[in-house]
N, C-alpha and C positions, 0 to 999 in steps of 0.2 A: 752135296745137296743139289737137288734138281732145280732147274729154273722155275718151274711152276710153284714149287714149295717156297722158294725164296721170295718170289713175287707176292705170294699170298701173305707171307709174314710181313713184308714191308708195306703192303697195301693198307694194312690195319694201322700203320704208324703215320701215314701221309694223307694230306688232302688230295682231292682228285687231280688238280692241276700239277701238284708236285709228283704224283704217281706217273702222270703222262711224261713229265720231264725225266723221271727215273727210267722209264722204258726207253726213251730216246738216248739217254746216257748209256744204258746197257747195249743197245744196238750199235751205237757209235764205238763203244769200247771193244766190242766183239770185232767190228770191222778193222779198227786200228791194231788190235792184237794179231789178227791174221796178217795184216799188211807188214807189221814190224817183227813178227815171229815171237810174240809173247804167248804165255799160257792163256788160251782162250777161256777156259773155265774159270780161272782165277780172275781174269778181267771182267767176265760176266758177273761173278758174285760180288766183287768189289764195287762194281757199278750199281748193281741192284741195291746194295746196302749203304751206298755212300751218304745218303741223306736220312738214314735211319733215325737219327736223333733230332732232325730239323725242327720238329714241332714239340719237343720237350720244353718245359717252362725254363725260363732263365734261372729261376731259383734252383731247380733240379740240376741243371747243367753246372751252375756255379758250385753247388754242393759236391758234385762228382769231381770237378776239377780240383777242389780243395782236398777232399777225402782221399782221392787216388794220387795225390801229389803230382799232378800234371804240372807243366810249367805255369807258375803263378802269374807270370807276366801276361798270360792270355786275358786275365780279368781286367787289365788296363786297356784292352782293345775291344773292338766291336764284338758284341755277342754273336754276330754272324759267323765268326770264326769258331765258336765253341762247339758247334754241332759235329765238327769233324773229329777232334780227339775224343769227345764224349761218345760219339757214335761208334768209334772203334772199340771203346771200352764196353759199351752196351751190346754191340754185336757179339763180342766175345762172351760176355756174361749172360745175356738173355737168349741169344740165338745159338751159342755154342761153337761158333767158328773160331778155331784156334790157329789157323794159318797166318803166320806173322806177315807174309807178303801182302795178303789181302787186307789185314788190319792196318798195315802201314799205308797202303793206298787210300784207305778210308781216312786215316788220321791226317794225311797231308794233302787232301784234295782241295782245301781252301787256301792254305798258306804256301804250299810247296816246301821244299827244304833243299839244302845243298846236297849234291850227289844223289839225286832222285833215281830210283830204279826205273827200269822200262815200264813196269806195271804202274808205278806211281805216276809217271808222266802220262801214260795212256788214260788213266782215270781222270787226272787233272784236266787234260785236253778234252776228253769226251764230255765232261761236265760243262766245259766252256763252249763247245761247238755243237752240241746236240741240236737236231733239226728244229726244235721248238724255240731256240734262242734267237732273238732278233735285237741287235744293238750295234752301234757303230764299231766297225773293225772285225766283227765276227766272221764275215765272209772271207776276209783275207786270211784269218787264222784257219778257217776250214780248208782253204786251198793249200796253205802251207802244210797242214797236217797230213795231206796226201803225199807230200814230197819229202819233208824233212821234219821229223818230230821235234827236235831241239829248236829249230827256227820257229816252229809254231808255238812252242812253250815260251820262247823268248818274247815273241810278239804279244802273246796273251798276258804275260807278266808286265810288259811295257804298258799295255792298254789298261790293265788293272791298277797299276801304280799311278798312271796319269789320271784315271777316273777318280781315284781317292784323293789325289792332290787337288784336282779341280774342285772337289767338294770340301777341301780343307780338313779331310779326315786323317787321323793318324794311321800309319801303315805298319803292320806287324813286321818286326825285324826279319823273321824267316822269309818273308816275301822278298825283301831286299837282298838277303843272302842268296836266295834262289836265283834271283835276277843276275847277281854278280857271278855266281857259279856258272850259269849258262852262258853269260857274256864271255867269260874267260874261255870256256870250252869252244865256243864258236870262233873265237880269235886264235885258238890253238895254244892258249896259255895254260900251263898246268897249275892246279890249285895247291 
C-alpha cells in the first residue's frame, strides 16, 4: 500500500491534531528505520496506522476486546491502552493489512512487550518522540533514540511508569514486563 493511500484511509479515522501527530510518527519511524536497518515500508505503514482506532468508542473497543478474545485484563486498565490491540485488529479486518510484523507494531505501541522486535521498538519510540510531542523527558529520549534504541526505549518506559505512578494510576503488566526485559538486556542479563 502506498503512503498516500494509507494516509487518506487513516485521515478519515482521526481528528486533525491526531492526524498531524500521525504524520510526525510516520516521519520519525522512517528516520529510525533507516538509522537502525529496519524495513522502512513496514515502519511507515505501522506508524501511519498506529492510532487507527484511537477515536472509536469505548463501547466498540470493549466489544472487540471481548469478542476477539484479546487479553481480558486490558479491560481493568485505562481505555487509553485499548486502541492499540483493537487498532491492529481493525487494520487487519477493515484495511486488509495482513503483515503480522506491522500488526504487532500497532498492537504493542502503547504497552510494549518483552522481546520486542526492532519494528515494534521503532513504532513505540516514534510515537513517544515525534516532533509535535512536548513533555518532560522527551528531549532526552529523542537524543537517546539517535544513539541507542534500547536505551531510548528504557528511558521512555521509565518516564511512562513514573508518570502513571505520580498520578496514582494502575500500570498495565506488559509495561512492567517490557521495562524488566529491557533493563536485563541493557545489563547483559539473559532472560
